[in-house]
VMD Tcl script that draws the C-alpha trace (Angstrom):
set ca {
  {87.63 130.06 11.92}
  {85.29 131.33 8.87}
  {83.41 133.91 11.04}
  {87.27 135.28 11.57}
  {87.46 135.76 7.87}
  {83.95 137.21 7.42}
  {84.71 139.72 10.19}
  {87.96 140.70 8.78}
  {86.56 140.95 5.21}
  {83.75 143.28 6.74}
  {86.53 145.48 8.13}
  {88.36 145.90 5.34}
  {85.32 146.78 2.98}
  {84.24 149.26 5.65}
  {87.68 150.96 5.87}
  {87.92 151.31 2.09}
  {84.52 152.46 1.68}
  {85.08 155.73 0.84}
  {87.71 154.49 -1.75}
  {85.56 152.37 -3.67}
  {84.68 152.75 -7.42}
  {81.84 151.71 -9.12}
  {82.47 149.09 -11.71}
  {79.78 150.46 -14.06}
  {82.67 151.99 -15.35}
  {82.92 148.90 -17.20}
  {79.77 148.86 -18.70}
  {81.04 149.25 -22.22}
  {84.24 147.15 -22.07}
  {82.29 144.40 -20.32}
  {78.99 144.38 -22.21}
  {77.21 140.97 -22.62}
  {79.36 139.65 -19.82}
  {77.48 141.34 -16.69}
  {74.11 142.87 -16.06}
  {74.37 146.60 -15.74}
  {72.89 146.53 -12.18}
  {75.53 143.54 -10.83}
  {78.08 146.43 -12.32}
  {76.74 149.14 -10.32}
  {76.56 146.70 -6.93}
  {80.25 145.52 -7.36}
  {83.27 147.84 -6.66}
  {86.76 148.21 -6.87}
  {89.56 149.97 -4.77}
  {93.04 150.61 -5.88}
  {95.51 149.87 -3.02}
  {99.31 150.02 -2.79}
  {99.00 146.49 -1.42}
  {96.43 143.99 -1.62}
  {94.95 143.42 1.84}
  {95.79 140.02 3.39}
  {94.74 138.97 6.87}
  {97.97 137.65 9.03}
  {99.57 134.78 8.06}
  {98.74 133.03 11.36}
  {94.96 133.80 10.84}
  {94.96 132.48 7.44}
  {96.78 129.36 8.48}
  {93.96 128.78 11.30}
  {91.41 128.88 8.60}
  {93.01 126.65 5.82}
  {94.38 129.53 3.43}
  {97.77 129.76 3.93}
  {98.18 129.09 0.02}
  {97.05 132.36 -0.60}
  {100.06 133.95 0.84}
  {102.17 132.22 -1.72}
  {99.99 134.01 -4.75}
  {101.17 137.50 -4.00}
  {97.98 138.56 -6.04}
  {97.54 141.85 -7.99}
  {93.84 141.21 -7.23}
  {91.58 139.85 -4.24}
  {87.63 140.16 -4.14}
  {85.90 140.53 -0.69}
  {82.18 139.98 -1.50}
  {81.20 142.92 -3.78}
  {84.38 144.92 -3.51}
  {87.75 143.79 -4.91}
  {90.92 145.38 -4.24}
  {93.73 145.83 -7.23}
  {97.35 147.57 -7.32}
  {97.63 150.57 -9.10}
  {99.86 148.70 -11.59}
  {96.64 146.84 -12.44}
  {94.15 149.42 -12.18}
  {93.68 149.41 -16.12}
  {94.19 145.90 -16.69}
  {90.59 144.77 -17.94}
  {91.55 141.34 -17.90}
  {92.46 141.32 -14.05}
  {88.80 143.39 -13.68}
  {87.06 140.86 -15.49}
  {88.63 137.89 -13.40}
  {87.86 139.82 -10.10}
  {84.26 140.33 -11.19}
  {83.98 136.87 -11.77}
  {85.03 136.11 -7.98}
  {82.44 138.68 -7.16}
  {79.74 136.75 -8.83}
  {80.92 133.56 -7.33}
  {80.70 135.34 -3.81}
  {77.01 136.82 -4.62}
  {75.72 133.45 -6.10}
  {77.12 131.20 -3.42}
  {76.85 133.69 -0.28}
  {79.84 134.74 1.97}
  {79.99 131.49 4.09}
  {79.35 128.87 1.21}
  {82.10 130.80 -0.92}
  {84.52 130.81 1.84}
  {84.05 127.18 2.63}
  {84.16 126.06 -0.93}
  {87.31 128.19 -1.69}
  {89.20 126.44 1.39}
  {88.18 122.90 0.46}
  {89.10 123.65 -3.18}
  {92.36 124.98 -2.13}
  {93.11 122.37 0.28}
  {92.09 119.24 -2.43}
  {93.02 120.74 -5.35}
  {95.69 123.53 -4.83}
  {95.40 127.26 -6.22}
  {96.37 126.15 -9.98}
  {93.53 123.80 -10.40}
  {91.05 125.17 -8.15}
  {87.38 125.07 -9.94}
  {86.61 128.65 -8.61}
  {89.78 130.09 -9.91}
  {89.32 127.95 -13.18}
  {86.13 129.74 -13.87}
  {87.77 132.89 -13.53}
  {90.75 132.38 -15.40}
  {88.60 130.83 -18.25}
  {86.42 133.92 -18.36}
  {89.47 136.15 -18.34}
  {91.42 134.33 -21.41}
  {88.02 134.26 -23.41}
  {87.55 138.07 -22.65}
  {91.51 138.39 -23.74}
  {91.10 136.58 -26.69}
  {88.32 139.00 -28.01}
  {85.54 136.06 -28.19}
  {81.92 136.58 -28.21}
  {80.79 137.86 -24.86}
  {78.41 135.58 -22.57}
  {76.55 135.74 -19.44}
  {78.78 135.36 -16.79}
  {76.36 135.21 -13.93}
  {74.59 132.41 -15.74}
  {78.22 130.75 -16.47}
  {79.12 130.82 -12.80}
  {75.38 129.40 -11.62}
  {75.79 126.54 -14.30}
  {79.48 125.63 -13.54}
  {79.47 126.10 -9.82}
  {79.23 122.56 -9.18}
  {82.08 121.77 -11.91}
  {85.11 120.00 -11.91}
  {88.79 121.83 -12.28}
  {89.04 123.17 -15.53}
  {85.60 122.56 -16.51}
  {84.93 125.65 -18.79}
  {81.84 123.80 -20.63}
  {79.75 126.65 -21.92}
  {82.48 128.71 -23.24}
}
mol new
graphics top color blue
foreach p $ca { graphics top sphere $p radius 0.5 }
foreach p [lrange $ca 0 end-1] q [lrange $ca 1 end] { graphics top cylinder $p $q radius 0.2 }
display resetview
């Protein structure tokens, strides 16, 4: 099941490869949060509708809760997709960049297995992976002092729901 998601993700990222925009444009906005090389290797695509696999496909893989979220953004590896209405929303961009960091640090298979496990066990609103992203985007929105997100994700990736220690 996970391999089907990996194949779909690869297909989506190839399909939109020509439309990708480098996150290096956020270097000033996210200074202190992400290293320049990470931003240069991460991309976003503005799409009229966030890509989502067929419901039956998600059901087989254990990701049906994602359909209920109606997200303004979705990260697939080093590329994330945002709606036109969210293109200038820096809080959404930093949130999705946290997910890109999780993908990078955990690896594709581990990220998908963990995301599915957390979704089933905790539900979307209490997932540690989502909790990390929401904690960072809130920290940023409040104008607090920047910190190294890659280090934070590395430390917190074994954390519990709502664990935002280090922020």
